[in-house]
C-alpha positions, 0 to 999 in steps of 0.5 A: 500500500502507499502512504495514502492507503491506496492499494498498488494492485488497483493501478496499472504498472508504474510509468517508465519514461519521461515527462516535460512541461506538465502543468496543472491549473497553469502550475508547473509540476514537472520538471521541478527540483524537490527540496532535499528530504521531500517525499513528493518525488521518488526515483525521478531524475532531471533530464531524459537520458536514453542510455543503454542500461547494459552499459552499467553492467547490471548483471553480476557473477559474469551474467550476460546483459541483453538490452530490452528496448529503451532503458530495459535489459535482461540478465542471462545468468551462468549457473549456479546463479539466478535472479534479475541481476544474477545476484542470487546463488542456488544454495549448496547442499552438504551431504555426509557432514561428519560422516552422517548418512544423508539423502534427499527425496523429490517427487516428479509432478510432470512428464519431462518428455522423450529428452531428459537432461539431468545436471548438477554441480558436484564437489567431493573428495570421495572415490565412491558414493551414490549420487542419484536414482530415479525410480518408479513403483517397480524399478530403478530405471536410472542410476548415477554413482561414483566409482574410482572417482569417475561418474558411472551411469546405468540405464534400465538396469542394463546399459552402463556408461563410465566417465573418463575423467576423475572428479573427486579432487575437491573442486566443483564439476558440472556433470550433465547426463543427456538421455535423448531418445535411444542415446545417453551422453555424459558430459563434464563441464561441457566436455563429452565423456562418451555415449551409449545406445539405450532403450527409451526410458519412461518418466511419469508423474509420481516417480521419485528421485533419490539424491545422495543415498537410499533409505536402506543403507545396504542398498546404498552400499551397492553403489559405494555407500552414501555420498559425501560432499556437496551438490548444487543447482540440481536440475531435470531439464529446466526444472530445479530440485532445490534442497533449500529454496532461493528467494527468486521464484523458479520452477521446482519439483517437490522436496519430500524428504531431507535427511541429515543434509546441511545448508552450504558446503562446509568442511569436516575438520580433518585435523580434529583427529590429528592425522599428522604423525612424527610431529607434523602440523596439520592444516585443514583443507575442504574435507581434507588436510595437509601435513607440514612435516618436520625435517627428515620425514615425508609422506602424506601424514609424515609417516615416512621417517627418513631414518638414514638422514638421522645417521643412525648407523655406526661408521662401519655400516651403511644405512638402508631405509625400510618402509617402517624403519631402517637397517644397518648393513655391513660385512663380517669377517670370520676366522679361527676363534671368531665369535658366532652371532646368535639370533632369535625372533622378537616374537612379533614376526607375522609375515610368512617366512619362505626365503633366505638370502645371504652373501659370502666370500670364502676359499674354504671347500667346506664351511657352515654359512647359516644354521638354525634349529628348533626341536627336530626342525633345522635349516643349514646352508653350507659349503660342501666341496665348494658347492652351496648346499641347503638342508631343511627338515620340518616336521619329520624325515618325510619333509626333508629337503636337500639341494646342491648347486651345480657350480663351485663357489669357493673362489674367494669372490663375493657370491649371493645366494637366494633360496625361495619356496615357490608354489605352483598349483598344488605342489611346492619346491625350493629353488636355489639361485646363486649370483642371479642364475638358477642352480638347483630346485627340489623335487615338487611335493604337495607339502614342502616345509617352510621356515615358519619355525624360525619365527618361533624361538628358533636359534639361528647361528652364522659361521658355525653350527652352534656356539659350542661347536665354534666357527668353521667358516674362514671368510666373510658374510654380507647381509643375511635375510630370512623372509626379507628380515635382516639378521643384524650384525650390529646390536641396538647398543651400537646404533645411534637410534633403535630400529623402530620396525615391529618385525625383527630378528634380534642378536641375543649374544650382543656382547660377543665381538665381531670383526666388521668389514671383510678382511683376508689373511695377511698373505703378502706380509712378509712378502713371499715373492723373491727377486723383488716380485710384487705380491697381489692379495687375492683374498686368502691367496696371493699372486706374485707379479715378477720382473721380466728377468724372473718367473715362477710362482715365487719369481724364483726362476730366471727367464734367461736359462743361460744366466746360471751357466748350465753348460760345463764344457761348452757354450750356452745358447738361449732358446724359447722355453729353454737353452742348448749347450754347444759342447767343446771337442771331447765333451757331450751331454745336455750340459756338456758334462760327459767326457768323450772316450776317444778310443770308443770309435778309434781306427786302431786295427789288427789287435792294436791297443788304443792309447787315449790322449787329450782330444786324440788317440794313438795306436800301439801296434803289435810286433808284426804290424805298423802304420798310424792305425797298425794297418800295415804289416811289419817288414824285415830289418837289416843290420848294417856295418858302416864305415863310421858306425853301425846302423839298421835299415828298416822295412826291407831296406838293404845295406849300402856299402857306401855312404853308410846309407840304406837302399829303401823299397818303393814307398819308404825313405830316410836313413835310419829308424824312420818307418816312412819318410823321416830318418 
C-alpha cells in the first residue's frame, strides 16, 4: 500500500519514461527540483537520458546483459546463479557432514518428455558414493554413482556408461547426463565423456528421485555407500530440485524428504583427529588436510621417517631405509676363534617366512654359512666341496629337503645366494639361485616345509653350527635375510637410534665381538715373492707379479736359462722355453758334462791297443804290424856295418856299402829308424 492507503494492485504498472512541461491549473509540476528530504518525488531524475542500461553492467557473477528496448535489459545468468541481476546463488547442499548418512527425496509432478537432461554441480573428495536414482513403483530405471572417482551411469538396469575423467579432487564439476531418445551422453563441464545406445526410458508423474543415498543403507552400499560432499543447482531439464529454496521464484519439483543434509558446503575438520604423525602440523583443507612435516620425514601424514638422514648407523655400516624403519648393513669377517652371532625372533614376526638370502666370500671347500634349529626342525646352508648346499627338515624325515648347486663357489669372490619356496598349483619346491642364475630346485611335493619355525624361538647361528661347536667358516658374510628380515650384525647398543620396525630378528649374544668389514689373511706380509716380485692379495691367496728377468710362482726362476751357466764344457745358447749347450771337442751331454772316450770309435786295427790322449788317440801296434792305425804289416830289418858306425835299415831296406846309407823299397825313405819318410 502507499502512504495514502491506496492499494498498488488497483493501478496499472508504474510509468517508465519521461515527462516535460506538465502543468496543472497553469502550475508547473514537472520538471521541478524537490527540496532535499521531500517525499513528493521518488526515483525521478532531471533530464531524459536514453542510455543503454547494459552499459552499467547490471548483471553480476559474469551474467550476460541483453538490452530490452529503451532503458530495459535482461540478465542471462551462468549457473549456479539466478535472479534479475544474477545476484542470487542456488544454495549448496552438504551431504555426509561428519560422516552422517544423508539423502534427499523429490517427487516428479510432470512428464519431462522423450529428452531428459539431468545436471548438477558436484564437489567431493570421495572415490565412491551414490549420487542419484530415479525410480518408479517397480524399478530403478536410472542410476548415477561414483566409482574410482569417475561418474558411472546405468540405464534400465542394463546399459552402463563410465566417465573418463576423475572428479573427486575437491573442486566443483558440472556433470550433465543427456538421455535423448535411444542415446545417453555424459558430459563434464561441457566436455563429452562418451555415449551409449539405450532403450527409451519412461518418466511419469509420481516417480521419485533419490539424491545422495537410499533409505536402506545396504542398498546404498551397492553403489559405494552414501555420498559425501556437496551438490548444487540440481536440475531435470529446466526444472530445479532445490534442497533449500532461493528467494527468486523458479520452477521446482517437490522436496519430500531431507535427511541429515546441511545448508552450504562446509568442511569436516580433518585435523580434529590429528592425522599428522612424527610431529607434523596439520592444516585443514575442504574435507581434507595437509601435513607440514618436520625435517627428515615425508609422506602424506609424515609417516615416512627418513631414518638414514638421522645417521643412525655406526661408521662401519651403511644405512638402508625400510618402509617402517631402517637397517644397518655391513660385512663380517670370520676366522679361527671368531665369535658366532646368535639370533632369535622378537616374537612379533607375522609375515610368512619362505626365503633366505645371504652373501659370502670364502676359499674354504667346506664351511657352515647359516644354521638354525628348533626341536627336530633345522635349516643349514653350507659349503660342501665348494658347492652351496641347503638342508631343511620340518616336521619329520618325510619333509626333508636337500639341494646342491651345480657350480663351485669357493673362489674367494663375493657370491649371493637366494633360496625361495615357490608354489605352483598344488605342489611346492625350493629353488636355489646363486649370483642371479638358477642352480638347483627340489623335487615338487604337495607339502614342502617352510621356515615358519624360525619365527618361533628358533636359534639361528652364522659361521658355525652352534656356539659350542665354534666357527668353521674362514671368510666373510654380507647381509643375511630370512623372509626379507635382516639378521643384524650390529646390536641396538651400537646404533645411534633403535630400529623402530615391529618385525625383527634380534642378536641375543650382543656382547660377543665381531670383526666388521671383510678382511683376508695377511698373505703378502712378509712378502713371499723373491727377486723383488710384487705380491697381489687375492683374498686368502696371493699372486706374485715378477720382473721380466724372473718367473715362477715365487719369481724364483730366471727367464734367461743361460744366466746360471748350465753348460760345463761348452757354450750356452738361449732358446724359447729353454737353452742348448754347444759342447767343446771331447765333451757331450745336455750340459756338456760327459767326457768323450776317444778310443770308443778309434781306427786302431789288427789287435792294436788304443792309447787315449787329450782330444786324440794313438795306436800301439803289435810286433808284426805298423802304420798310424797298425794297418800295415811289419817288414824285415837289416843290420848294417858302416864305415863310421853301425846302423839298421828298416822295412826291407838293404845295406849300402857306401855312404853308410840304406837302399829303401818303393814307398819308404830316410836313413835310419824312420818307418816312412823321416830318418
